[in-house]
C-alpha positions in Angstrom: 104.8 26.4 85.4 106.0 28.0 82.1 107.9 30.7 84.0 110.0 28.0 85.6 111.1 26.3 82.4 114.5 28.0 82.5 115.0 26.7 86.1 113.9 23.3 85.1 116.3 23.4 82.2 119.2 24.2 84.5 118.2 21.3 86.8 118.0 18.8 84.0 120.7 20.0 81.7 118.4 21.1 78.9 119.9 23.5 76.4 117.1 23.8 73.8 113.4 23.3 73.6 111.4 22.2 70.6 108.1 24.0 70.6 106.1 21.8 68.4 102.6 21.6 66.8 101.0 19.1 64.5 99.2 20.5 61.4 96.1 19.1 59.6 98.2 16.7 57.6 99.9 15.3 60.6 103.2 17.0 59.9 105.0 18.2 63.0 106.3 21.8 62.9 108.7 23.3 65.4 110.9 26.1 66.6 114.1 25.3 68.4 114.4 27.7 71.3 117.5 28.1 73.5 117.0 27.9 77.2 118.0 31.6 77.6 114.8 32.6 75.7 112.4 29.8 76.8 110.6 31.8 79.5 109.8 34.6 77.1 108.6 32.1 74.4 106.5 30.1 76.9 104.7 33.3 77.9 104.2 34.9 74.5 104.4 31.9 72.2 106.8 31.1 69.3 105.8 32.8 66.1 105.0 30.9 62.8 103.6 31.9 59.4 100.5 29.8 59.2 100.5 29.6 55.4 103.8 27.8 55.5 102.0 24.8 57.1 98.9 22.8 56.3 96.4 24.9 58.3 94.3 26.5 55.5 95.8 30.0 56.1 97.0 32.6 53.6 100.2 34.7 53.3 98.1 37.7 54.3 97.2 36.2 57.7 99.1 37.6 60.6 101.7 35.3 62.3 100.3 32.7 64.7 101.8 31.8 68.0 102.5 28.4 69.4 101.9 28.3 73.1 103.7 25.3 74.6 102.2 23.0 77.2 104.9 22.6 79.8 102.8 19.9 81.5 103.5 17.6 78.6 107.3 18.1 78.3 109.4 15.2 77.1 113.2 15.4 77.5 114.7 13.5 74.6 116.3 10.4 76.1 118.6 10.0 73.1 119.5 13.8 73.2 118.9 14.9 76.7 120.0 18.5 76.1 116.8 18.9 74.1 113.2 18.9 75.4 110.0 18.6 73.3 106.7 20.3 74.1 103.4 20.2 72.2 101.8 23.6 71.6 98.4 25.1 71.0 98.0 27.8 68.3 96.6 31.3 68.8 96.3 34.6 66.9 98.3 37.7 68.0 95.1 38.7 69.9 95.1 35.4 71.8 92.2 33.8 70.0 92.5 30.1 69.6 93.1 28.9 66.0 90.1 26.6 65.6 91.7 24.2 63.0 94.6 23.3 65.4 94.4 19.5 65.7 95.3 19.5 69.4 92.6 22.1 70.2 90.1 20.1 68.2 90.7 17.1 70.6 90.6 19.4 73.6 87.2 20.7 72.5 85.8 17.2 72.1 87.2 16.2 75.5 85.5 19.2 77.1 82.2 18.1 75.5 82.7 14.7 77.1 83.5 16.3 80.5 80.3 18.4 80.4 78.4 15.2 79.9 80.1 13.7 83.0 82.7 11.6 81.2 86.5 11.4 80.7 88.1 9.2 78.0 91.1 7.0 78.2 92.9 5.7 75.1 95.8 3.5 74.0 97.4 3.1 70.6 99.3 0.4 68.9 101.7 2.0 66.4 103.1 -0.2 63.7 106.0 0.9 61.5 108.6 -0.4 59.0 112.3 -0.1 59.3 113.7 0.6 55.8 117.0 1.3 54.1 118.1 5.0 54.3 116.6 5.7 50.8 113.3 4.1 51.8 113.3 1.7 48.8 113.9 -1.6 50.6 113.6 -3.3 53.9 116.5 -2.7 56.2 116.9 -6.5 56.9 117.4 -8.5 53.7 117.2 -11.7 55.8 113.7 -10.9 56.9 112.0 -13.0 54.3 109.5 -15.4 56.1 106.0 -15.7 54.6 104.7 -15.5 58.2 107.2 -13.3 59.9 105.0 -12.2 62.8 106.7 -12.6 66.2 109.9 -13.8 64.4 112.4 -13.9 67.2 115.5 -13.9 64.9 114.3 -10.9 62.9 113.3 -9.0 66.0 116.7 -9.5 67.6 118.6 -8.4 64.5 117.0 -5.1 65.1 117.5 -5.2 68.9 119.7 -2.1 69.1 117.0 0.1 67.5 114.0 -1.5 69.3 115.7 -1.5 72.7 116.8 2.2 72.4 113.2 3.2 71.7 111.7 1.0 74.4 114.4 2.3 76.9 113.4 5.8 76.0 109.7 5.1 76.7 110.6 3.6 80.1 112.8 6.6 80.9 109.8 8.9 80.0 107.5 6.9 82.3 105.1 5.7 79.7 104.9 2.1 81.0 106.3 0.4 77.9 105.6 -3.3 78.3 106.2 -5.2 75.0 107.7 -5.0 71.5 107.3 -7.4 68.6 108.0 -8.1 65.0 104.7 -7.6 63.2 103.0 -9.5 60.4 104.9 -7.9 57.5 108.6 -8.3 56.8 110.5 -5.4 58.4 107.5 -4.3 60.5 107.5 -3.7 64.2 105.0 -2.7 67.0 105.7 -1.3 70.4 103.2 -1.0 73.2 102.9 1.3 76.2 100.2 1.8 78.9 96.9 3.6 78.1 96.2 7.0 79.6 93.9 10.0 79.4 93.2 10.7 75.7 95.2 14.0 75.5 98.2 12.4 77.2 98.1 9.5 74.8 97.8 11.8 71.8 100.8 13.8 72.9 102.8 10.6 73.4 101.6 9.3 70.1 102.9 12.5 68.3 106.2 12.3 70.2 106.5 8.5 69.5 106.4 9.0 65.8 109.1 11.7 66.0 111.2 9.6 68.4 111.0 6.4 66.2 112.1 8.3 63.1 114.9 10.1 64.9 116.4 7.0 66.6 116.1 5.0 63.4 118.1 7.7 61.5 120.7 7.6 64.2 121.1 3.9 63.3 121.4 4.6 59.6 117.8 3.4 58.9 114.5 5.0 57.9 111.3 4.4 59.8 107.9 4.9 58.2 104.3 4.7 59.4 103.0 4.8 55.8 99.8 2.8 55.7 100.8 0.5 52.8 104.4 0.9 51.6 104.5 -2.5 49.9 101.6 -4.0 48.0 102.3 -7.6 49.0 102.8 -7.0 52.7 100.5 -6.1 55.6 100.1 -2.4 56.1 100.8 -0.2 59.2 97.8 0.0 61.4 97.2 2.3 64.4 94.8 0.2 66.5 93.1 2.4 69.1 91.8 1.1 72.4 89.2 3.3 74.2 87.2 3.3 77.4 85.0 6.0 79.0 85.3 6.8 82.7 83.8 9.2 85.2 85.3 12.7 85.3 87.5 11.7 88.2 89.0 9.0 86.0 88.5 6.3 88.7 85.5 4.4 87.5 85.4 2.7 84.1 81.9 3.2 82.8 82.4 0.8 80.0 82.9 -2.1 82.4 79.9 -4.2 83.4 80.6 -7.8 84.6 77.0 -8.7 83.8 77.0 -7.1 80.4 77.7 -9.0 77.1 81.4 -9.6 76.9 81.9 -7.4 80.0 80.7 -4.2 78.4 78.0 -1.8 79.7 75.1 -0.5 77.6 76.9 2.8 77.5 79.8 1.1 75.8 77.5 -0.4 73.2 75.9 2.9 72.6 79.3 4.4 72.1 80.2 1.7 69.6 76.9 2.3 67.9 77.9 5.9 67.3 81.2 4.9 65.9 79.6 2.4 63.5 76.9 4.9 62.6 79.6 7.4 61.5 82.3 5.0 60.4 82.3 5.9 56.7 82.9 9.6 57.6 85.4 8.7 60.3 87.6 7.2 57.6 88.5 10.8 56.6 90.4 10.9 59.9 91.3 7.3 60.6 92.5 6.7 57.1 93.5 10.2 55.9 95.8 9.6 52.9 95.5 8.4 49.4 97.7 5.4 50.4 95.3 4.5 53.3 92.9 2.8 50.9 95.5 0.4 49.7 95.4 -1.0 53.3 91.7 -1.3 54.0 89.6 -3.5 51.6 93.0 -4.9 50.4 93.6 -8.3 48.7 95.3 -11.0 50.7 98.9 -10.3 51.6 101.9 -12.6 51.6 101.1 -13.8 55.2 97.6 -14.8 54.2 95.7 -11.9 55.9 95.7 -8.1 55.8 94.7 -7.7 59.5 92.7 -4.7 58.4 88.9 -4.4 58.2 86.7 -4.5 55.2 83.2 -3.9 56.7 81.6 -1.6 59.2 81.0 -4.3 61.8 82.0 -5.3 65.4 82.9 -8.6 66.9 84.3 -10.2 70.1 88.0 -11.2 70.2 88.1 -11.4 66.4 90.6 -9.3 64.4 88.7 -9.4 61.1 86.2 -6.7 61.9 86.4 -2.9 62.3 85.8 -3.1 66.1 87.1 -5.9 68.3 86.1 -6.4 72.0 89.3 -8.1 73.4 88.5 -7.7 77.1 85.8 -6.4 79.4 85.7 -2.7 79.8 87.1 -1.5 76.5 87.0 -1.9 72.7 89.6 -1.7 70.0 89.1 0.2 66.7 91.1 -1.6 64.1 90.3 0.8 61.3 92.9 3.5 61.7 96.3 3.4 60.1 99.8 4.8 60.7 99.1 8.1 58.8 96.3 9.1 61.2 96.8 12.4 62.9 97.5 11.7 66.6 95.0 14.3 67.7 92.3 14.1 65.0 92.0 10.3 65.3 90.8 10.3 68.9 88.9 13.5 68.5 86.7 12.1 65.6 86.4 8.7 67.4 85.2 10.3 70.6 82.9 12.7 68.8 81.1 9.8 67.1 81.0 7.9 70.3 79.5 10.8 72.3 76.8 11.0 69.7 76.1 7.3 70.1 75.8 7.7 73.9 73.5 10.7 73.8 71.4 9.3 71.0 71.5 5.7 72.4 72.5 4.3 69.1 72.3 0.6 68.6 75.4 -1.0 67.2 73.3 -3.9 65.8 74.3 -7.5 65.9 77.7 -8.8 66.7 79.3 -10.8 64.0 81.8 -13.5 64.9 82.6 -14.8 61.4 86.0 -14.7 59.8 85.4 -11.8 57.4 88.4 -12.8 55.3 87.2 -16.3 54.5 83.5 -16.3 55.3 82.3 -12.8 54.4 78.8 -11.6 55.4 76.2 -10.8 52.8 76.6 -7.2 51.7 73.1 -6.1 52.7 73.4 -6.2 56.5 76.5 -4.1 56.7 77.9 -0.8 55.4 81.0 -1.0 53.2 84.1 1.0 54.0 85.1 3.8 51.5 87.3 2.5 48.7 89.2 5.8 48.3 89.9 9.1 50.1 87.4 11.0 47.9 84.5 8.8 49.1 85.6 9.3 52.7 85.7 13.0 52.3 82.3 13.1 50.8 80.9 11.1 53.7 82.5 13.6 56.1 81.1 16.5 54.2 77.6 15.1 54.6 77.9 14.1 58.3 76.6 17.1 60.2 77.2 15.7 63.7 81.0 15.6 63.1 80.9 19.3 61.9 79.1 20.2 65.1 81.3 18.3 67.5 84.7 18.9 65.8 83.9 22.5 64.8 82.5 23.7 61.4 85.5 25.9 60.7 87.9 23.1 61.3 86.0 20.6 59.2 85.7 23.1 56.3 89.4 23.7 56.4 90.2 20.0 56.6 87.9 19.2 53.6 89.3 22.0 51.6 92.9 20.9 51.9 92.1 17.2 51.5 90.0 17.8 48.4 93.0 19.8 47.1 95.3 16.8 47.9 92.9 14.4 46.0 92.9 16.8 43.0 96.8 17.0 43.0 96.9 13.2 43.1 94.6 12.9 40.1 96.8 15.1 38.0 99.6 12.7 38.3 100.4 10.2 35.5 101.5 7.0 37.1 103.8 4.2 35.8 100.8 1.8 35.9 98.8 4.0 33.6 101.6 4.3 31.1 102.2 0.5 31.1 98.6 -0.4 30.7 97.3 2.3 28.3 100.2 3.6 26.2 99.3 1.3 23.4 95.6 2.2 23.3 
């Protein structure tokens, strides 16, 4: 298909292609390639200096090449002369670069396939619309204590929301609802679930699309987990189900099972809960992430984020929610999660749960915000990124499933990030300790 990209471009009026990859910190990197050169670039790859991105490479390393996946091509609805394609990274000799997030997900999906499974996911991406400098909400009239589903505030941002939703409809994602979320200035948009790699590519493109369209309207969009201390943070709730390799039979669905889930589904959840503390290194990958989970009550009265390693039925106060038969929702992840590493780590933990037949333990249906469980029966979530990284370092099954080379690179760069953070002197420190 790659040899036909120039022909496709002529048919669709595409003048440029963004060959894009996502690095370990979730930053999207790209080369803008004119149509006249796209067939050559698709065959040989677009060259990048790996050290210039977050991939744990050095200036001495040879250039790496981004090989675009033409099967996941998105023509920009707001700029149709440009098309975006996710890419996989390789060395000049053609060897895959193991720490490429998209390839990490592909490896885990291959492991699932070899066990007789395919995986389908959906994500709920929350974001804030801010002033261009990012310092304030874009809508000064959005001031309700409980602004969730606020019709007036939603419609004051109709032009932005509708353009993004129209774009998803044009792309064939099956967009089906948009709402104002629990924080002032916060929105969520939903589209239909799909195979895990398809959803991951769409998730990556969605983050780019939202930011680009917001900028066109003179606004700034952010998926930052907790941009405002008094408001609910940005989650990235992930829905997951396991199917047969043909993708036609949902193996999580059992009409006779508790809450409509099969024993396989409960084993999968058992694996997720077993590794949940280490998973936080991927579901909650930034310093700011830990201002969202384990957070004090927000202005609306609830954080809508978990504080324990527990699961429940249709109850949004736990890390895992079972909203319907045949699937579960992980409520732990936030907006900074890497679109590829989030599902990769989640699936790796779940596959371990299925193969080891891990028991998720009892279901808890309490309101964890007002009626917390005793601390003994459950594990606590990490309170900072350092604790999550240490948990990941000591969880061998994730090293094996995700790839030791990848995990070592990820830990190295994330420990460096933690060190850089700790060298900063904050305003809070000066205000509270200057008179010591």
